[in-house]
C-alpha angles and dihedrals in degrees: 000000000000119000122181134186143189122230109221117198129185096004128096120203116264094242128048098275132184132201111267091223107041101014093231116144114268113246135191095306129035145140124259120198107232100218098046102020088227114156126232124186095227145346092274093060090045090051090050089051092050091048092050091047092051092049091049092052091050090050091050092050093054 
């Protein structure tokens, strides 16, 4: 599994956007997952998302 992201600095999204992990409003810097374009407020929320995704895939494979 290879996930990649973009770090966006000094630019807020055009629409009112919230982090996909913690639901906090996105500010002037955030991460955007390349494959899905989903926004995350920081690397910690993105890491939590990746961890949850990996656990879900392991559970599905069992």
